[in-house]
C-alpha positions as CSV (number, residue, x, y, z in Angstrom):
1,X,-31.8,21.7,-8.1
2,X,-29.3,22.8,-10.7
3,X,-28.0,20.1,-13.0
4,X,-24.3,19.5,-12.6
5,X,-23.0,17.8,-15.8
6,X,-20.1,15.3,-15.6
7,X,-16.5,16.3,-16.0
8,X,-13.9,14.7,-18.4
9,X,-10.2,14.3,-17.2
10,X,-7.4,13.2,-19.3
11,X,-5.1,10.7,-17.5
12,X,-1.7,9.4,-18.9
13,X,-2.8,5.8,-18.2
14,X,-6.5,5.5,-19.0
15,X,-6.7,8.5,-21.5
16,X,-10.2,9.6,-20.4
17,X,-11.7,9.5,-17.0
18,X,-15.3,10.7,-16.8
19,X,-16.3,12.0,-13.3
20,X,-19.8,12.0,-12.3
21,X,-21.4,15.2,-10.5
22,X,-21.1,13.5,-7.2
23,X,-17.4,12.5,-7.8
24,X,-16.7,16.1,-8.8
25,X,-18.1,17.2,-5.5
26,X,-15.9,14.6,-3.7
27,X,-12.8,15.7,-5.7
28,X,-13.3,19.3,-4.8
29,X,-13.2,18.8,-0.9
30,X,-10.1,19.7,1.0
31,X,-9.8,16.1,2.2
32,X,-9.5,14.8,-1.3
33,X,-7.5,17.6,-2.6
34,X,-4.8,16.8,0.1
35,X,-4.0,13.8,-2.0
36,X,-2.2,15.9,-4.6
37,X,0.5,16.3,-2.3
38,X,1.2,12.8,-0.9
39,X,3.3,10.9,-3.4
40,X,2.1,7.6,-4.6
41,X,5.4,5.8,-3.8
42,X,6.9,7.6,-0.9
43,X,10.5,8.0,-1.6
44,X,10.8,6.1,-4.8
45,X,11.4,9.4,-6.7
46,X,14.8,9.4,-5.1
47,X,15.8,6.5,-7.2
48,X,13.2,6.9,-10.2
49,X,12.9,10.7,-10.9
50,X,9.7,10.2,-12.6
51,X,7.8,8.6,-9.7
52,X,6.4,11.8,-8.5
53,X,2.8,11.0,-9.2
54,X,0.5,11.2,-6.4
55,X,-2.4,9.4,-4.4
56,X,-4.8,11.8,-6.2
57,X,-4.2,10.7,-9.7
58,X,-4.2,7.1,-8.5
59,X,-7.6,7.5,-6.9
60,X,-9.1,8.8,-10.2
61,X,-7.9,5.9,-11.9
62,X,-9.4,3.3,-9.6
63,X,-12.6,5.3,-9.8
64,X,-12.4,5.0,-13.5
65,X,-11.8,1.2,-13.4
66,X,-14.5,0.6,-10.8
67,X,-17.0,2.5,-12.8
68,X,-16.0,0.4,-15.9
69,X,-16.2,-3.0,-14.0
70,X,-19.5,-2.2,-12.5
71,X,-21.0,-1.2,-16.0
72,X,-19.5,-4.4,-17.8
73,X,-20.9,-6.5,-14.9
74,X,-24.4,-4.9,-15.2
75,X,-24.4,-5.4,-19.1
76,X,-23.7,-9.0,-19.3
77,X,-24.6,-10.5,-15.8
78,X,-28.2,-11.9,-15.0
79,X,-28.1,-12.5,-11.3
80,X,-30.6,-11.7,-8.5
81,X,-31.1,-8.1,-7.3
82,X,-29.4,-9.1,-4.0
83,X,-26.1,-9.4,-6.1
84,X,-26.2,-5.6,-6.9
85,X,-26.5,-4.5,-3.3
86,X,-24.7,-1.2,-3.0
87,X,-23.4,-1.4,-6.5
88,X,-23.9,2.3,-7.1
89,X,-21.4,3.0,-4.3
90,X,-18.4,1.0,-5.5
91,X,-16.9,3.5,-7.7
92,X,-17.1,6.1,-4.8
93,X,-15.6,3.7,-2.4
94,X,-12.7,3.1,-5.1
95,X,-12.3,6.9,-5.2
96,X,-12.1,7.3,-1.5
97,X,-9.8,4.1,-0.6
98,X,-6.9,6.1,0.0
99,X,-8.3,9.1,1.7
100,X,-6.6,8.3,5.0
101,X,-3.1,8.0,3.7
102,X,-0.2,9.3,5.9
103,X,2.4,11.5,4.6
104,X,4.8,9.5,2.0
105,X,2.1,6.9,1.7
106,X,2.8,3.3,3.5
107,X,6.0,4.1,5.2
108,X,4.5,5.0,8.6
109,X,2.4,2.0,8.7
110,X,5.6,-0.1,9.3
111,X,6.0,1.6,12.6
112,X,4.8,0.1,15.9
113,X,1.1,0.9,16.9
114,X,2.2,3.2,19.9
115,X,3.8,5.5,17.2
116,X,1.0,5.9,14.8
117,X,-3.0,6.3,15.4
118,X,-3.9,3.3,13.0
119,X,-3.8,1.8,9.7
120,X,-4.8,4.3,6.8
121,X,-7.9,2.4,6.1
122,X,-9.0,2.8,9.7
123,X,-7.7,6.5,9.8
124,X,-9.9,7.3,6.8
125,X,-12.9,7.3,9.2
126,X,-11.7,10.7,10.6
127,X,-11.7,12.1,7.0
128,X,-15.3,10.9,6.6
129,X,-16.3,13.2,9.4
130,X,-15.2,16.2,7.5
131,X,-18.3,18.4,6.9
132,X,-17.3,19.1,3.1
133,X,-17.0,15.4,2.4
134,X,-20.1,14.4,4.3
135,X,-21.8,17.1,2.2
136,X,-20.5,15.8,-1.0
137,X,-21.8,12.1,-0.1
138,X,-25.5,13.2,0.7
139,X,-26.7,12.6,-2.9
140,X,-25.7,8.9,-2.3
141,X,-28.4,8.6,0.2
142,X,-28.6,8.1,4.0
143,X,-25.8,6.0,5.5
144,X,-23.8,6.0,2.3
145,X,-20.6,7.4,3.9
146,X,-20.6,4.6,6.7
147,X,-21.3,1.9,4.1
148,X,-18.6,3.3,1.7
149,X,-15.9,3.4,4.6
150,X,-17.0,-0.4,5.4
151,X,-16.1,-1.3,1.9
152,X,-12.7,0.4,2.3
153,X,-12.0,-1.8,5.1
154,X,-12.8,-4.8,3.2
155,X,-16.1,-5.5,5.1
156,X,-19.7,-5.1,4.4
157,X,-22.6,-7.2,2.8
158,X,-22.2,-6.0,-0.9
159,X,-21.1,-8.9,-3.1
160,X,-19.2,-6.4,-5.0
161,X,-16.8,-5.3,-2.3
162,X,-14.1,-7.3,-3.7
163,X,-13.5,-4.8,-6.5
164,X,-12.6,-2.4,-3.7
165,X,-10.4,-4.6,-1.3
166,X,-9.5,-8.3,-2.2
167,X,-7.6,-10.5,-4.5
168,X,-9.2,-8.8,-7.6
169,X,-9.4,-5.2,-6.2
170,X,-9.1,-2.7,-8.9
171,X,-6.4,-0.7,-6.8
172,X,-3.9,-3.2,-7.7
173,X,-4.8,-3.0,-11.4
174,X,-4.2,0.8,-11.4
175,X,-1.2,1.2,-9.3
176,X,1.0,-1.6,-10.9
177,X,0.4,-0.1,-14.3
178,X,0.7,3.5,-13.1
179,X,3.8,3.0,-10.8
180,X,5.6,1.2,-13.8
181,X,4.9,4.1,-16.2
182,X,5.9,6.8,-14.0
183,X,9.1,4.9,-12.7
184,X,10.1,4.3,-16.3
185,X,10.4,0.5,-15.7
186,X,8.9,-2.3,-17.9
187,X,7.7,-4.4,-15.0
188,X,4.1,-3.5,-14.4
189,X,2.2,-4.7,-17.3
190,X,-1.2,-6.2,-16.5
191,X,-3.6,-7.1,-19.0
192,X,-6.4,-5.0,-17.3
193,X,-8.7,-5.3,-20.3
194,X,-8.7,-9.0,-20.1
195,X,-9.3,-9.2,-16.2
196,X,-12.1,-6.7,-16.4
197,X,-13.7,-8.7,-19.2
198,X,-13.2,-11.8,-17.1
199,X,-14.9,-10.6,-14.0
200,X,-18.2,-12.2,-13.1
201,X,-20.5,-12.6,-10.3
202,X,-20.5,-16.1,-8.8
203,X,-22.2,-17.9,-5.9
204,X,-19.9,-19.5,-3.4
205,X,-20.6,-23.3,-3.7
206,X,-20.4,-23.7,0.2
207,X,-22.3,-20.7,1.2
208,X,-24.4,-19.7,-1.6
209,X,-23.3,-16.1,-1.2
210,X,-22.6,-13.9,-4.2
211,X,-19.1,-12.3,-4.8
212,X,-17.0,-11.2,-7.7
213,X,-14.9,-13.9,-9.4
214,X,-13.2,-14.4,-12.6
215,X,-13.7,-16.8,-15.5
216,X,-11.1,-19.5,-16.0
217,X,-10.4,-17.9,-19.6
218,X,-9.1,-14.8,-17.7
219,X,-6.7,-16.7,-15.4
220,X,-3.8,-15.9,-17.6
221,X,-4.3,-12.1,-17.1
222,X,-4.6,-12.8,-13.3
223,X,-1.0,-14.3,-13.8
224,X,0.0,-11.1,-15.2
225,X,-1.1,-9.3,-12.2
226,X,0.6,-11.6,-9.8
227,X,4.1,-11.4,-11.8
228,X,3.8,-7.7,-12.2
229,X,3.4,-7.2,-8.5
230,X,6.5,-9.6,-7.7
231,X,8.6,-7.4,-10.3
232,X,7.5,-4.1,-8.9
233,X,8.1,-5.2,-5.2
234,X,11.4,-6.6,-6.1
235,X,12.9,-3.8,-8.4
236,X,10.9,-0.8,-7.3
237,X,8.9,-0.9,-3.9
238,X,11.8,-2.6,-2.1
239,X,14.9,-1.2,-4.2
240,X,17.7,-0.8,-1.5
241,X,17.8,3.0,-2.0
242,X,14.0,3.5,-1.7
243,X,14.2,1.2,1.5
244,X,17.2,3.2,2.8
245,X,15.0,6.6,2.4
246,X,12.2,4.9,3.9
247,X,14.1,3.8,6.9
248,X,15.6,7.4,7.5
249,X,12.1,8.8,7.2
250,X,10.7,6.4,9.7
251,X,13.5,6.8,12.1
252,X,12.9,10.6,11.9
253,X,9.2,10.3,12.7
254,X,9.9,7.7,15.5
255,X,12.5,9.8,17.2
256,X,10.2,13.0,16.9
257,X,7.5,10.9,18.8
258,X,9.8,9.4,21.4
259,X,11.3,13.0,22.1
260,X,7.8,14.5,22.7
261,X,8.2,16.8,19.5
262,X,5.2,15.2,17.9
263,X,2.1,13.5,19.2
264,X,1.1,10.4,17.0
265,X,-2.3,12.0,16.4
266,X,-0.6,14.8,14.5
267,X,0.4,12.4,11.8
268,X,-3.1,12.3,10.6
269,X,-3.6,15.2,8.2
270,X,-0.2,16.5,7.0
271,X,1.0,16.2,3.6
272,X,4.6,15.1,2.6
273,X,6.2,18.3,2.9
274,X,4.1,19.6,5.7
275,X,5.2,17.0,8.1
276,X,8.9,17.1,7.4
277,X,8.8,20.7,7.8
278,X,6.9,20.7,11.1
279,X,9.2,18.2,12.5
280,X,12.3,20.3,11.5
281,X,10.7,23.4,12.8
282,X,10.0,21.9,16.3
283,X,13.3,20.3,16.3
284,X,15.1,23.5,15.6
285,X,13.4,25.1,18.7
286,X,14.5,22.4,21.0
287,X,18.1,21.7,22.6
288,X,17.8,18.1,23.4
289,X,20.4,15.5,21.9
290,X,17.3,13.9,19.9
291,X,16.3,17.2,18.6
292,X,19.8,18.1,17.5
293,X,20.3,14.9,15.5
294,X,16.9,15.6,13.8
295,X,17.6,19.2,12.9
296,X,21.3,19.2,11.9
297,X,21.8,15.4,10.7
298,X,18.8,13.2,9.8
299,X,16.2,15.6,8.2
300,X,19.1,17.5,6.1
301,X,20.4,14.1,5.1
302,X,17.0,13.0,3.9
303,X,16.2,16.4,2.0
304,X,19.7,16.1,0.4
305,X,19.5,12.5,-0.6
306,X,22.5,11.5,1.7
307,X,20.8,8.1,2.5
308,X,21.9,5.4,5.0
309,X,24.5,3.0,3.6
310,X,23.8,-0.7,2.7
311,X,26.2,-2.5,4.9
312,X,24.9,-5.8,4.5
313,X,22.3,-7.7,2.4
314,X,20.9,-11.2,2.8
315,X,18.5,-12.8,0.4
316,X,16.4,-16.0,1.0
317,X,19.1,-17.9,-0.8
318,X,21.7,-16.5,1.4
319,X,19.8,-17.6,4.6
320,X,18.9,-20.9,3.3
321,X,16.9,-22.8,6.0
322,X,17.8,-20.4,8.8
323,X,14.9,-18.8,10.3
324,X,14.8,-14.9,11.3
325,X,13.5,-14.1,14.5
326,X,10.0,-12.9,14.7
327,X,11.0,-9.4,16.0
328,X,12.9,-8.7,12.8
329,X,9.7,-8.1,10.9
330,X,8.2,-4.4,12.0
331,X,10.0,-1.8,14.0
332,X,9.7,-3.5,17.3
333,X,11.3,-2.6,20.7
334,X,13.6,-5.5,20.5
335,X,14.9,-4.7,17.1
336,X,15.7,-1.3,18.4
337,X,17.7,-2.6,21.1
338,X,19.7,-4.8,18.8
339,X,20.1,-1.9,16.4
340,X,21.4,0.5,19.0
341,X,23.8,-2.3,20.1
342,X,25.2,-2.6,16.7
343,X,25.5,1.1,16.4
344,X,27.5,1.3,19.6
345,X,29.8,-1.4,18.3
346,X,30.0,0.6,15.0
347,X,30.7,4.0,16.7
348,X,27.5,5.4,15.7
349,X,24.7,7.3,17.5
350,X,21.8,5.6,18.9
351,X,19.1,5.1,15.9
352,X,21.8,5.1,13.1
353,X,21.7,1.5,12.6
354,X,18.5,0.0,10.9
355,X,17.8,-3.6,10.2
356,X,15.3,-3.6,7.4
357,X,13.2,-6.6,6.3
358,X,10.1,-5.6,4.5
359,X,7.4,-8.3,4.5
360,X,3.8,-8.3,3.7
361,X,2.0,-11.7,4.3
362,X,-0.7,-10.8,1.8
363,X,1.7,-10.0,-1.0
364,X,0.7,-12.7,-3.3
365,X,-2.2,-14.5,-1.5
366,X,-5.2,-15.3,-3.5
367,X,-8.8,-16.0,-2.3
368,X,-11.3,-15.9,-5.1
369,X,-14.0,-17.9,-7.0
370,X,-13.1,-19.2,-10.5
371,X,-15.7,-20.2,-13.0
372,X,-14.3,-23.2,-14.9
373,X,-14.9,-23.7,-18.5
374,X,-17.4,-26.4,-17.6
375,X,-19.4,-24.0,-15.6
376,X,-18.5,-25.3,-12.2
377,X,-17.6,-22.7,-9.7
378,X,-14.5,-23.4,-7.5
379,X,-12.5,-21.5,-5.0
380,X,-8.9,-20.6,-5.9
381,X,-7.4,-20.6,-2.3
382,X,-4.2,-21.8,-0.6
383,X,-4.2,-25.2,-2.3
384,X,-4.8,-24.1,-5.8
385,X,-6.9,-25.8,-8.4
386,X,-6.2,-29.0,-10.4
387,X,-5.3,-28.5,-14.1
388,X,-4.5,-24.8,-13.5
389,X,-1.3,-23.2,-12.7
390,X,-1.0,-23.4,-9.0
391,X,-1.1,-19.7,-8.5
392,X,-1.1,-19.7,-4.5
393,X,2.2,-21.8,-4.6
394,X,3.8,-19.6,-7.1
395,X,2.9,-16.5,-5.2
396,X,4.3,-18.1,-2.0
397,X,7.4,-18.7,-3.7
398,X,7.7,-15.2,-5.4
399,X,6.8,-13.6,-2.0
400,X,9.7,-15.6,-0.3
401,X,12.3,-14.6,-3.2
402,X,11.3,-10.9,-2.9
403,X,12.1,-10.5,0.8
404,X,15.5,-9.3,1.5
405,X,17.3,-8.6,4.9
406,X,19.3,-5.4,4.8
407,X,21.5,-3.7,7.4
408,X,21.6,0.2,6.9
409,X,24.3,2.4,8.7
410,X,23.9,6.2,8.6
411,X,27.7,6.5,7.9
412,X,29.5,3.9,5.8
413,X,30.9,1.1,8.1
414,X,32.1,-2.4,7.5
415,X,29.9,-5.1,9.0
416,X,30.8,-8.6,9.8
417,X,28.0,-10.9,8.4
418,X,28.3,-13.4,11.1
419,X,28.0,-10.9,13.8
420,X,24.6,-9.7,12.4
421,X,23.3,-13.3,11.7
422,X,24.1,-13.9,15.4
423,X,21.7,-11.1,16.3
424,X,18.8,-11.7,13.8
425,X,18.4,-15.6,13.6
426,X,16.0,-17.4,15.6
427,X,17.4,-19.2,18.5
428,X,16.6,-22.9,18.7
429,X,16.2,-25.0,21.5
430,X,19.2,-26.2,23.4
């Protein structure tokens, strides 16, 4: 067998990334090269022009952090062999964790299940069936592809799986720093070096199972991760114009599926521009009202940054104790009925009013083991830990503050606040 040396890649965030021969073979596959053409932040570049970085460079960054974390743990940890189960696969799971992403990253995962095949972590299974990728993974041994995919989904037996999916996953450490760098904002600073140095392998005091945890002395760095995530969601990921562009894109795809121009299965595989081009091409060949809206209005509006207008915005403070109806989260049928009713009232076409309420339940949730300075191991879960900043409660408060309900209209309209509240608030018992 011919020896294949490692390769050095220069990265603007981590400076030098060393790819192993196996990593190089993975990177050279069509499935992985596709990630060069999927923007990491979807439509954020329409607000922050520098945010054109891709899933490709992010994946390389996470591979680098995973390789570093495993090396550091091996150098300083004295634990049973069982704790290192599949440790050699962790960097490759990190490299491939985004292999199944749809065009424009996370946007389509907000659609209802009937409009998309599955979450990107589930969709990744299809890419693992690609002959080139299967061949690239062969040096890792029999069953490696299956075990790597299991790690990506946050499952499996390896104690190190938390490095790939969990409260301490290295994905967050890379994307927060990388996204802030390319967006040109000061919000994503995370003390990554301190977090990596604070990682440790611990036994769950209840089950005895090994898992990745953190030493108490690195909790301050964990706080930096929490606050950076809050700032990035509030100022970048959920910026009103980013959400307006995302809403328009989701409506384009949803309408294409509803009109039969696109089968949900066809969403797996295309890159950003490929998907928009194909929808536009098919819409131009049809004569239905839906196809006409797509071809002549909605797709040109997205390409030319003529985004839906923010007609109403309600923060957690505006809502007070009032509860939103459960259907407000997601793109439910009930929400579409309400949106189209509002569109009719405002003299707009069906689909041209969008109620947007981005919400992720796991945004600031923490579930990890902490080794106290006394040596005691405790779980930092929903109730926090005595004598330590109550990170879970802080996370919950930050999550609530970051959520904003917005009403977008495809043409500028004046909207009565109470009219919208009558539609979106939970109806109490008589």
